[in-house]
C-alpha positions as CSV (number, residue, x, y, z in Angstrom):
1,X,-0.3,-0.3,0.2
2,X,1.5,3.0,-0.8
3,X,1.5,6.4,1.4
4,X,-1.8,8.7,-0.5
5,X,-4.2,5.2,-0.7
6,X,-3.4,4.8,3.2
7,X,-4.3,9.2,3.7
8,X,-7.8,7.4,1.4
9,X,-9.6,8.5,-2.0
10,X,-8.5,11.9,-0.8
11,X,-5.4,12.0,0.6
12,X,-4.2,14.2,-2.2
13,X,-6.2,16.8,-1.5
14,X,-5.0,16.7,1.6
15,X,-2.0,16.6,1.1
16,X,-2.3,19.8,-1.1
17,X,-4.1,21.8,1.6
18,X,-1.8,20.1,4.7
19,X,0.7,22.2,2.3
20,X,-1.1,25.7,1.6
21,X,-2.2,25.7,5.1
22,X,2.0,25.5,6.4
23,X,2.4,28.1,3.7
24,X,-0.6,30.7,4.7
25,X,1.3,30.0,8.3
26,X,4.2,31.5,6.9
27,X,2.7,34.6,5.4
28,X,1.1,34.9,8.5
29,X,4.6,35.3,10.1
30,X,6.1,37.4,8.1
31,X,3.7,40.0,8.3
32,X,3.3,39.9,11.7
33,X,6.8,40.0,12.0
34,X,7.2,43.3,9.7
35,X,4.3,45.6,11.3
36,X,5.4,44.4,15.1
37,X,8.7,46.2,14.0
38,X,6.6,49.3,13.0
39,X,5.5,51.9,15.9
40,X,1.3,53.2,14.1
41,X,0.5,56.8,14.1
42,X,0.1,58.3,17.9
43,X,2.1,55.4,19.6
44,X,-0.8,53.2,21.3
45,X,0.1,49.4,22.7
46,X,-2.4,47.0,22.3
47,X,-3.8,47.3,25.9
48,X,-4.6,51.0,25.3
49,X,-6.0,50.8,22.0
50,X,-8.1,47.7,23.7
51,X,-8.8,50.8,26.3
52,X,-10.1,53.0,24.6
53,X,-11.6,51.4,22.1
54,X,-13.4,48.5,24.7
55,X,-14.2,52.3,27.0
56,X,-16.2,53.8,23.6
57,X,-18.4,51.0,22.9
58,X,-19.8,50.5,26.7
59,X,-17.5,47.8,28.0
60,X,-15.5,49.8,30.5
61,X,-16.0,46.3,33.1
62,X,-13.6,43.9,30.5
63,X,-10.7,43.7,31.6
64,X,-7.2,43.5,29.1
65,X,-5.4,40.6,30.5
66,X,-1.7,39.8,29.2
67,X,-1.3,36.4,28.2
68,X,2.1,34.0,27.7
69,X,2.9,32.8,24.8
70,X,3.1,34.4,20.8
71,X,-0.6,35.1,18.6
72,X,-1.5,33.2,21.8
73,X,-4.3,37.0,21.6
74,X,-8.0,35.5,22.4
75,X,-11.5,37.3,23.7
76,X,-12.6,35.1,26.4
77,X,-16.6,34.7,26.5
78,X,-17.2,33.1,29.6
79,X,-14.9,36.0,31.6
80,X,-15.4,38.5,29.9
81,X,-11.5,39.7,29.0
82,X,-9.6,40.7,26.4
83,X,-6.3,38.7,26.6
84,X,-3.4,39.9,24.6
85,X,0.3,38.3,23.9
86,X,2.8,40.1,25.6
87,X,4.3,41.1,22.2
88,X,1.4,43.2,21.4
89,X,0.1,44.1,25.1
90,X,3.0,46.3,25.6
91,X,4.1,47.7,22.1
92,X,3.2,50.0,19.9
93,X,3.3,48.4,17.2
94,X,0.9,48.1,14.2
95,X,0.2,44.6,14.2
96,X,-0.5,44.8,18.4
97,X,-2.9,47.6,17.5
98,X,-4.5,45.5,14.9
99,X,-4.9,42.5,17.3
100,X,-5.9,44.7,19.5
101,X,-9.0,46.1,18.2
102,X,-9.9,42.3,16.5
103,X,-10.4,41.1,19.9
104,X,-12.3,43.9,21.4
105,X,-13.9,43.3,17.9
106,X,-14.9,39.6,19.5
107,X,-16.1,41.6,22.6
108,X,-18.8,44.0,20.6
109,X,-19.9,40.9,19.3
110,X,-20.7,39.0,22.5
111,X,-22.8,43.0,23.8
112,X,-24.9,42.4,21.0
113,X,-25.3,38.8,21.1
114,X,-24.1,38.5,17.3
115,X,-25.6,34.9,16.5
116,X,-23.1,33.0,15.2
117,X,-20.4,33.8,18.4
118,X,-23.0,32.2,20.7
119,X,-23.8,29.4,18.4
120,X,-19.6,28.5,18.4
121,X,-19.5,29.3,22.7
122,X,-22.9,26.4,22.7
123,X,-20.7,24.6,20.8
124,X,-17.6,24.4,21.2
125,X,-16.8,22.1,24.6
126,X,-19.7,19.4,22.4
127,X,-17.7,19.9,19.2
128,X,-14.4,20.3,20.5
129,X,-14.6,16.4,22.4
130,X,-15.3,15.0,19.3
131,X,-13.2,16.4,17.3
132,X,-11.4,14.6,19.4
133,X,-12.7,11.3,19.8
134,X,-14.2,11.1,15.6
135,X,-10.6,10.6,13.9
136,X,-10.2,7.3,17.2
137,X,-14.4,6.1,16.6
138,X,-13.2,5.8,12.4
139,X,-10.1,4.6,12.9
140,X,-11.6,1.4,15.5
141,X,-14.5,1.3,12.9
142,X,-12.1,-0.2,10.5
143,X,-10.3,-2.3,12.2
144,X,-13.3,-4.4,13.4
145,X,-14.8,-3.5,10.6
146,X,-17.7,-2.3,12.0
147,X,-20.0,-0.1,9.8
148,X,-21.9,2.0,12.6
149,X,-18.4,3.4,14.2
150,X,-17.2,3.8,11.0
151,X,-20.3,6.4,10.3
152,X,-20.2,7.6,13.9
153,X,-16.7,9.1,13.2
154,X,-18.0,10.7,9.7
155,X,-20.7,12.6,11.7
156,X,-18.0,13.5,13.9
157,X,-16.6,14.7,11.5
158,X,-18.4,17.4,9.8
159,X,-19.6,18.5,13.0
160,X,-16.0,19.8,13.1
161,X,-16.8,21.1,9.3
162,X,-19.6,22.9,10.5
163,X,-17.8,24.1,13.5
164,X,-14.5,25.4,11.1
165,X,-18.1,27.2,9.0
166,X,-19.2,29.7,12.0
167,X,-16.2,30.0,12.8
168,X,-15.6,32.0,9.5
169,X,-18.0,34.8,9.4
170,X,-17.3,35.2,13.2
171,X,-13.7,36.4,12.9
172,X,-14.0,38.0,9.3
173,X,-16.9,40.4,11.4
174,X,-14.1,41.1,14.0
175,X,-11.8,42.3,11.8
176,X,-14.3,43.7,9.3
177,X,-15.4,45.6,12.7
178,X,-11.4,46.7,14.1
179,X,-11.2,48.4,10.7
180,X,-13.6,50.2,11.1
181,X,-12.6,52.0,14.3
182,X,-8.8,52.1,13.4
183,X,-10.1,54.6,11.0
184,X,-12.6,56.7,12.0
185,X,-10.5,56.7,14.6
186,X,-7.4,58.1,12.5
187,X,-5.5,55.4,14.9
188,X,-4.1,54.1,11.2
189,X,-3.2,57.1,10.2
190,X,-1.1,56.7,7.1
191,X,-2.6,55.2,4.2
192,X,0.5,53.7,4.8
193,X,-0.1,52.0,8.0
194,X,-4.2,51.3,7.5
195,X,-2.5,48.6,4.8
196,X,-0.4,47.2,6.8
197,X,-3.2,46.7,10.0
198,X,-5.5,45.1,6.8
199,X,-3.1,42.7,5.4
200,X,-2.8,41.4,9.5
201,X,-6.3,40.7,9.6
202,X,-6.4,39.8,6.1
203,X,-3.4,36.5,6.9
204,X,-4.4,36.2,10.1
205,X,-8.5,35.0,8.1
206,X,-6.6,33.4,6.3
207,X,-5.9,30.9,8.4
208,X,-9.3,30.1,9.4
209,X,-10.5,30.1,5.9
210,X,-7.5,26.7,5.7
211,X,-8.9,25.2,9.2
212,X,-12.3,25.1,7.1
213,X,-10.3,24.0,4.4
214,X,-8.2,20.5,5.8
215,X,-11.6,20.1,8.1
216,X,-13.1,20.2,4.6
217,X,-10.8,17.5,2.4
218,X,-10.9,15.5,6.3
219,X,-14.7,14.9,5.6
220,X,-14.2,14.2,2.5
221,X,-11.3,12.0,3.4
222,X,-14.2,10.0,6.3
223,X,-16.8,9.8,3.8
224,X,-14.4,8.4,1.1
225,X,-13.5,5.8,3.5
226,X,-17.3,4.7,5.1
227,X,-18.8,4.0,1.3
228,X,-15.8,1.6,0.7
229,X,-16.5,-0.2,3.8
230,X,-20.4,0.5,3.0
231,X,-19.8,-1.7,0.1
């Protein structure tokens, strides 16, 4: 059995998407790195941008915290906190400004109860568990020749695809809110800085597109496996 056959009927597609994902990650790292070395026009740190945007949107109660790691920035809808990686929290760069505004975009989504964000929050824990179990159930079904177990694995891969699907509008909308605020508030300054902020957020958005593409390729692959075992 050759390597592609081992991967399944859509093995080549999975390899293509995997390579594309690696290229996108490299693009994000280069883009983020470039604009993290360029100061934003008003010399505001990520924490200051986040605080300003939160306060101006009636979210004075939402704290801004520094967390370890690089690009570990996130909004916690349970604790209602904006969490910025240390490099973005205390650095007045274009990248820090863009990322901070993006995370506050999620806080604003939470405030207005954006349906996709609410749904993602409710499904996050069960779907995460299902995504972790799916490969093991599929393999167990194949080796034990239990067709029903294989289809349970397929169903869980489908749930993973759905989670990636509802994530896309949440992330795109947060970036839209971030760029609109930076432009309206005049924090971008020059068109070059505005393009830099947009490029950083676009590169980050591409990683979510790649995640969706990988989930789709995996679902098609396991569907092919399930159908071949059912024949």
